[in-house]
C-alpha positions as CSV (number, residue, x, y, z in Angstrom):
1,M,99.3,118.7,109.6
2,Q,100.6,116.1,107.1
3,C,97.7,113.9,108.1
4,L,95.3,116.6,107.1
5,Y,96.9,116.8,103.6
6,G,96.9,113.1,103.2
7,G,93.2,112.8,104.2
8,V,92.2,115.6,101.8
9,L,94.2,114.0,99.0
10,I,92.6,110.6,99.6
11,F,89.1,112.1,99.8
12,A,89.7,114.0,96.5
13,S,91.0,110.8,94.9
14,V,87.9,108.9,95.9
15,V,85.7,111.7,94.5
16,V,87.6,111.7,91.2
17,A,87.4,107.9,90.9
18,A,83.6,108.0,91.6
19,I,83.1,110.7,89.0
20,K,85.1,108.5,86.5
21,M,82.9,105.5,87.4
22,I,79.7,107.5,86.8
23,A,81.0,109.0,83.6
24,N,82.1,105.6,82.3
25,S,79.0,103.7,83.4
26,N,78.3,102.5,79.9
27,N,81.8,101.3,79.1
28,P,82.7,98.2,81.2
29,Q,86.4,98.4,80.4
30,K,86.9,102.0,81.6
31,R,84.6,101.4,84.6
32,S,86.7,98.4,85.7
33,E,89.8,100.6,85.4
34,S,88.1,103.2,87.7
35,I,87.2,100.5,90.2
36,G,90.9,99.3,90.1
37,S,92.0,102.8,91.0
38,L,90.1,102.5,94.3
39,A,92.4,99.6,95.3
40,W,95.4,101.9,94.9
41,I,93.7,104.7,96.9
42,C,93.0,102.2,99.7
43,G,96.6,101.0,99.6
44,G,97.8,104.6,99.9
45,G,95.5,105.2,102.9
46,V,96.9,102.1,104.6
47,I,100.4,103.3,104.0
48,L,99.6,106.8,105.3
49,G,97.9,105.4,108.4
50,A,100.8,102.9,109.1
51,S,103.4,105.7,108.8
52,L,101.5,107.9,111.3
53,I,101.3,105.0,113.8
54,I,105.0,104.2,113.4
55,A,105.9,107.8,113.8
56,G,103.8,108.1,116.9
57,I,105.4,105.0,118.4
58,I,108.9,106.4,117.7
59,I,108.0,109.8,119.2
60,N,106.5,108.1,122.3
61,I,109.7,106.0,122.8
62,A,112.0,109.0,122.2
63,T,110.2,111.3,124.6
64,N,109.2,108.6,127.2
65,N,105.7,110.1,126.9
66,S,106.9,113.2,128.7
67,G,107.2,115.7,125.8
68,N,111.0,116.1,126.3
69,L,113.6,114.1,124.5
70,L,115.4,111.5,126.6
71,G,118.9,112.5,127.7
72,S,118.0,116.3,127.6
């Protein structure tokens, strides 16, 4: 469920950044700030994806891919 929230938040951030770029199309300084925010959004997406992959690996190791915790 957290993946859904993260995906929605990233999508909303991209939409807001795009609207800012459109609104500031005549101002190069503000437009470059909006483009810079896309790098931060991409970085957040990478961190979110990496955390989901790491959590999946840990769960797979802890359950031995059986659904039950080892030692239970």
